[in-house]
N, C-alpha and C positions, 0 to 999 in steps of 0.2 A: 504494499499500500504506499502511496506517496502523496504527500500534501506540501504545498508551498505557501509561503507568507511573505510578502514583499517588504514587511517591516525589517528594520535593521536591529542588530543586537539580540538582546534577550527576547524582545517581543516577536521577533521573526523566527525564533527556534520552535519547531513543532515536535511534540512528544506523542507517542502512540500508546493506546490501551484498549483492551477489550472492554466493551460496554457491559458484558455479562461475565461474571466470574466463572460461571460453568464452562465456558469455552476454554479456560486455562488448564483443564484437566487433560485435553488432548493436543492442543496446539500451544505454540510458544510465539509471542509476538515481541520482536526487538523494539524496545520503546524509543530507540534513537533512529533507526532507519526504516521501520515499518516492515521488516521482513518476517513472514509467517512461516514457521517450521513445525513439523510433527514431533510430539513428545513420545508417542507410542504408534504402532501400526493401527491402521483403521480396520474396524471389523464391520464389514457390510451387512452382517446378519443383525447387528444393533441399528444401523442406519445406512442408507444408501446415498444419502446426500447431507451436506453440513452447510449451514449459513451462520456466518460470524458477523458481528457488528463491531467495527473498529472505529475508535474515536481518535481524532487528531486535535490536539490542544496547543495553542500557542502560548508564549510567556505572558501575554496580556490578558489571558483568561477566555479568549474566543475559541470556539471548537465547532467541529462538524463531524457528522457520523456517516460511514459508508458501510454498506452490506457487501460481504465477500461470500460468494457461493462456491 
């Protein structure tokens, strides 16, 4: 996931997080660069699709949310 902010300095730095903590059981989100990786193998008997909500927040407190399927 990638977000940009045209502000300079601290207010332009975007940090990433999952909106739901339940997503953290299977997936890891790098808070600095937005890279999503697996913490364990996916079990398609438990679910054949996953939808994550990722939030990008800048240093000024503004944020937006994206869905990742």
